[in-house]
C-alpha positions in Angstrom: 20.4 -16.8 -8.8 19.3 -19.5 -6.4 20.7 -23.0 -6.6 17.4 -24.5 -5.4 15.9 -27.3 -7.4 12.1 -27.9 -8.2 11.9 -30.6 -5.5 13.3 -28.1 -3.0 10.5 -25.7 -3.9 7.8 -28.3 -3.3 9.4 -29.4 0.0 9.5 -25.8 1.2 5.9 -25.0 0.2 4.8 -28.2 2.0 6.6 -27.2 5.1 4.9 -23.8 5.1 1.5 -25.3 4.6 1.8 -28.1 7.1 0.9 -26.4 10.4 -0.5 -23.2 8.9 1.6 -20.9 11.1 4.6 -19.0 9.6 6.4 -17.3 12.4 8.4 -14.2 11.5 11.7 -13.1 13.1 11.2 -9.4 13.6 13.8 -6.9 14.5 14.3 -7.6 18.2 16.8 -9.0 20.7 15.2 -12.5 21.1 17.6 -15.3 20.1 16.7 -16.6 16.7 18.3 -20.0 17.3 16.4 -20.5 20.5 13.1 -19.4 18.9 13.7 -21.7 15.9 14.5 -24.6 18.3 11.2 -24.0 20.2 9.3 -23.8 16.9 10.9 -27.0 15.6 10.0 -28.8 18.8 6.4 -27.5 18.4 6.2 -29.0 14.9 6.8 -25.9 12.8 9.0 -26.5 9.8 9.2 -23.0 8.1 9.9 -19.5 9.4 10.6 -16.2 7.8 13.3 -13.6 8.7 12.4 -9.9 8.2 15.1 -8.0 6.3 14.2 -5.1 8.6 16.7 -6.8 10.9 20.3 -5.6 10.6 21.5 -9.2 10.7 19.1 -10.9 8.3 21.7 -12.8 6.2 23.7 -13.8 9.2 20.6 -15.1 11.0 19.7 -17.0 7.8 23.0 -18.7 7.5 23.0 -19.7 11.2 19.5 -21.1 11.1 20.0 -23.1 7.9 23.2 -24.6 9.4 21.6 -25.4 12.7 18.2 -26.7 11.4 18.7 -28.3 8.0 15.3 -30.0 8.2 13.5 -26.6 8.2 13.0 -23.9 5.6 13.8 -20.2 6.2 12.6 -17.4 4.0 13.4 -13.7 3.8 10.6 -11.2 4.0 10.0 -7.4 3.6 11.9 -7.6 0.3 11.8 -4.7 -2.2 12.4 -5.0 -6.0 15.5 -3.4 -7.5 14.8 0.0 -8.9 14.9 3.7 -7.9 12.9 3.2 -4.7 15.2 0.3 -3.6 18.3 2.4 -4.4 16.9 5.4 -2.4 16.3 3.1 0.6 19.8 1.7 0.4 21.3 5.2 0.3 19.0 6.4 3.1 19.8 3.3 5.3 19.8 1.1 7.1 20.8 -1.2 4.2 19.0 -4.4 3.7 19.5 -7.3 1.2 18.2 -7.3 -2.3 16.1 -10.2 -3.6 19.1 -11.4 -5.6 21.3 -11.3 -2.5 18.7 -13.1 -0.3 18.4 -15.9 -2.9 22.1 -16.3 -3.4 22.6 -16.6 0.4 20.2 -19.5 0.6 16.7 -18.1 1.3 14.3 -21.0 0.9 11.5 -18.6 0.0 10.9 -14.9 -0.8 8.2 -12.7 0.7 7.2 -9.1 0.2 4.4 -6.8 1.4 4.0 -5.7 -2.2 4.0 -7.4 -5.6 7.0 -8.9 -7.4 7.7 -8.4 -11.1 7.7 -11.1 -13.7 11.5 -11.2 -14.1 11.9 -12.1 -10.4 9.6 -15.1 -10.9 11.6 -16.2 -14.0 15.0 -15.7 -12.2 14.0 -17.5 -9.0 11.6 -20.1 -10.4 12.7 -22.8 -8.0 11.9 -20.8 -4.8 8.4 -20.2 -3.5 7.6 -16.5 -3.9 4.9 -14.9 -1.8 3.8 -11.4 -2.9 1.7 -8.9 -1.0 -1.5 -8.1 -2.9 -4.7 -6.1 -2.1 -7.2 -7.4 -4.6 -8.2 -10.6 -6.3 -7.1 -9.3 -9.6 -3.6 -8.5 -8.3 -3.5 -12.0 -6.7 -4.4 -13.7 -10.0 -1.8 -11.6 -11.9 0.9 -12.7 -9.4 -0.2 -16.3 -9.5 0.1 -16.1 -13.3 3.7 -15.0 -12.9 4.4 -17.9 -10.6 3.5 -17.0 -7.0 3.1 -19.9 -4.7 0.8 -18.2 -2.2 -0.7 -14.7 -2.2 -0.3 -12.5 0.9 -3.2 -10.3 2.1 -3.0 -7.9 5.1 -6.1 -8.3 7.2 -5.9 -4.8 8.7 -5.7 -3.2 5.2 -9.0 -4.7 4.2 -12.1 -3.4 6.0 -14.6 -6.1 6.8 -12.2 -8.8 8.0 -13.4 -12.4 7.3 -16.6 -11.1 5.6 -14.5 -9.3 3.0 -12.5 -12.4 2.2 -15.7 -14.5 1.9 -17.5 -12.0 -0.3 -14.6 -10.5 -2.4 -11.3 -12.4 -2.1 -12.3 -16.0 -1.9 -15.7 -15.9 -3.5 -17.9 -17.7 -6.0 -17.1 -15.5 -9.0 -13.4 -16.4 -8.8 -14.2 -20.0 -7.9 -12.5 -20.2 -4.4 -9.1 -21.1 -5.7 -6.8 -18.4 -4.2 -4.0 -19.8 -1.9 -4.4 -17.3 0.9 -1.6 -16.3 3.3 -2.9 -13.6 5.7 -1.0 -11.4 8.0 -1.8 -8.6 10.5 -2.9 -9.2 14.0 -3.4 -13.0 13.6 -4.0 -14.3 17.1 -5.2 -17.8 17.9 -8.8 -16.7 18.5 -8.9 -15.3 15.0 -7.6 -18.3 13.1 -10.8 -20.2 12.8 -12.7 -17.2 11.3 -10.1 -16.9 8.5 -9.7 -20.6 7.9 -13.4 -20.7 7.4 -13.0 -18.2 4.5 -10.1 -20.0 2.9 -6.9 -19.0 4.8 -4.1 -21.6 4.4 -1.3 -19.9 6.3 -1.0 -17.0 8.8 2.1 -15.0 9.5 2.8 -13.6 13.0 5.9 -12.0 14.6 7.0 -13.1 18.0 5.7 -9.9 19.5 2.2 -11.0 18.5 2.8 -14.7 19.2 4.0 -14.0 22.8 1.5 -11.3 23.4 1.6 -9.8 26.9 4.6 -12.0 27.7 6.7 -10.4 25.0 8.4 -7.6 26.9 9.2 -9.9 29.9 10.5 -12.5 27.5 13.1 -10.1 26.1 14.5 -9.6 29.6 14.3 -13.3 30.6 13.7 -15.8 27.8 11.4 -18.8 28.6 11.5 -21.2 25.7 8.7 -23.4 27.2 6.5 -20.3 27.2 7.4 -19.9 23.5 6.5 -23.5 22.7 3.2 -23.1 24.6 2.4 -19.9 22.6 3.2 -21.6 19.3 1.1 -24.6 20.3 -1.9 -22.4 20.8 -1.6 -21.4 17.1 -1.0 -24.9 15.9 -4.1 -26.1 17.8 -6.2 -23.3 16.5 -5.2 -24.2 12.9 -5.8 -27.9 13.5 -9.2 -27.4 15.0 -10.3 -25.0 12.3 -9.0 -27.2 9.5 -10.8 -30.2 11.1 -14.0 -28.2 11.0 -13.8 -26.4 7.7 -11.3 -28.5 5.6 -11.6 -32.0 7.1 -10.9 -33.6 3.7 -7.5 -31.9 3.3 -4.4 -33.8 4.5 -2.2 -30.9 5.5 0.0 -33.2 7.7 1.3 -34.7 4.5 3.2 -31.5 3.8 2.7 -32.4 0.1 1.6 -29.5 -2.1 0.2 -31.8 -4.7 -2.0 -33.6 -2.2 -3.1 -30.4 -0.5 -3.9 -28.7 -3.9 -6.0 -31.7 -5.1 -7.9 -32.0 -1.8 -8.3 -28.2 -1.1 -9.0 -27.0 -4.6 -6.5 -24.2 -4.1 -4.0 -23.2 -6.8 -0.3 -23.5 -6.1 2.8 -22.9 -8.2 
């Protein structure tokens, strides 16, 4: 069980919400410490580490030690059970939800839903489940989810689908949307317009055509510039579509009141 306290949960959620971009450390050879430093200098305060990496927990420990004013979560998590056991036997092994929390994960993320017991066990950590429908989203929020994660490529219709089905009048526009899947800067505005609060992107996407060259010869200024493009895209879109919301406060209570979005 995590040793996090309620105020830690609010602080972490605020850090995730502040700029809107949640970079993901995917399984590659780029140096996590250098990437985190570039992100911190760009103004980003939260990042996630995929447990598809072979060194997830080691990276988590190093980042938390080096950047105590940032929050680092673990993603691609799978609930305990027969499927998790099968994957562990098949390999490569990856951390369980319990192990991630016990090793200091500031938040927990999955591409699929979490069960009610996980929310009870880790009530002081933001939990972000993957969902496909508004009904699944509301069930997960009822359990205690802080944000709900939709994958844009899985939902045909793009922003139109979110406007008409996910963040629509019949459910009163209250879902706290985190969206992943191909989120480039030129797409941010279209999704903020329909209610997106946070976007996830791996550094392969963030760096785009520079990614392969970057793996051979890292250029941290180029990383900061790429991150700045996302931050500006969010800032511009928020100024246009959510001008009354003080995201820079990094305070979930203020953001909830001003945005009308539901947070746990």
